N, C-alpha and C positions, 0 to 999 in steps of 0.2 A: 478278767472279763471287762469289757468296756461298759460304760454307763448306758442305760436305756434312754433313747431320745424320743421326744414327743414333739410333733409338729402339726400344724394345721395346713391342709392342702385343699385346693379347689378341684373337685371331681364332678363333672357333669353339671356345673353351675351351683353345686352345694359345697359348703365347707365341711370337711371331714378331718377328724383328728386321727393321725397315724402314730403308732408307737412301735419302736423296734430298736435293735442294737445297731442298726445301720445309721449312717450319717443323715443329717437333715437333707443334705443335697441329694442323697440317694432316694430318700422317701419322696422328695419333690420330683425326681426323675420317674419314679414308679407312677405317681399321679399323672404326670405329663403323658406317659405311655398310655394309660387308661383313657385319658382325654382324647388322644389321637385315635385310639380304637373306636371310641364313641363317635368321633367326628366321621370316621370312615363308614360306620354303620348308619349314621344319620343321613349320609349321602345315598343310601340304598332306598329306592322307592318303596314307600309303604312302611318303612321301619318306624317312623314316628307315630303311626296309628296302632302299633302293636301294644298289647298289655305290658305293663312294667315287668312282670315276671318273665315274659317271653324276651323282652329286650335284654334283661340280665342274663338269660340263658344264652342268647345269641352272643353277647359280649364274652361270656365265659367260654363258649365254644371257639370264638375267634382268638382269645388269649391262649387257650389250650392248643389250638392249631399252630400258633406262632411258637409256643414252647416245644412241641414235638418236632417241628421243622428245624428249629435251632439245635435241639438235642441230636437229631439225625445228622445235621451238618457238622456238629462237634465230633460225632463218632467218625464221620468220613475223614475229617481233618486228623483225628487221632490215628486212624488206620494208615493214612498217608504218611504221617510223621513216623510211625513204626516202620513202614516200608522204607522210607528214606534213611532212617537210622540203621536198618539192616544193610542197605546198599552202601552206606558210608563205612560201616564196620567191614564189610566185604572188600571194599576198595582199599581201606587202610591195611587190611591183612595182605591183600595182593601187593600193595606197595612195599610192605616190609619184606615179603617173599622175594620180590624182584630186586630190592636193594641188596638182600643177602646174596642172591645169585650174581649180581653185578660185582660185589666185593670179592666173591670167590673167583670169578673170571679175571678180575684185575689182579688178584693175588697170583693166580696161575700164569698170567702173562708176564709178570715180573720175574718169575722163576726161570 
């Protein structure tokens, strides 16, 4: 198991200490993602006047929305990959069958 990393990041203008087994670079990327989401929400009219608890709820909902959309897209890609794998298998099987038929016909023509 890799060592636990601790790094300080800036989230919403505040320094936060993050700990995890991921790299420091990854933890910084997570913080940057949260900052981008906060910036998006801050562009929404009236967001800055909301109570802190409501802001955090909105942030959580936006992050969860991104997660579920990404998860759904990953499922679509996985289904597509499985379909393409089956098509490839079927094509390879057809190719082998046709090669065997060709060899048989060539053998019959030589006789």
